[in-house]
C-alpha angles and dihedrals in degrees: 000000000000115000132212127266089234136012105288134215114203112202115191111194147151114243092213093054118111085232098054096091096043089046092055096044095045092044092052093047090050095049092047092057095051115112087228136048119267131176127222126216111197105203110190119195088207123090098198108102093201092059092049091047089052091065102029115027096189137345117258124225108295093024127110130193128220125180131191090030098156094116089050089051091050095046088049091049092240102159096155122049141252094044118177120196122193114212128185121221091271086061090249114146107238101173143000135207124192125199134000128280143169091267095047098125091046092049093051092048091051092051099039096045088068094055117108 
């Protein structure tokens, strides 16, 4: 019932995936280019802190880290990773992306810019 301070992008990913680093880099690039503030929640399905710190040294301002997020992934229906869930400030899911592609940053921008 409690919302978010800003529109929020929840990124569910596996730190050991070959797509983890590109997903992080492209998501950050996309969010930085938005005309409004947006937060990112990095939800790693892994529980090994060393694996997570290999792909994301430390969160930036507006970023939050979760580890051991397998239950969250399951509850969100994320069977393929990375999964990106776009939430408005009320915490309502507005859009979802699954998988990584060559247009990932552009796709994130397109979906996130509509968040209020």
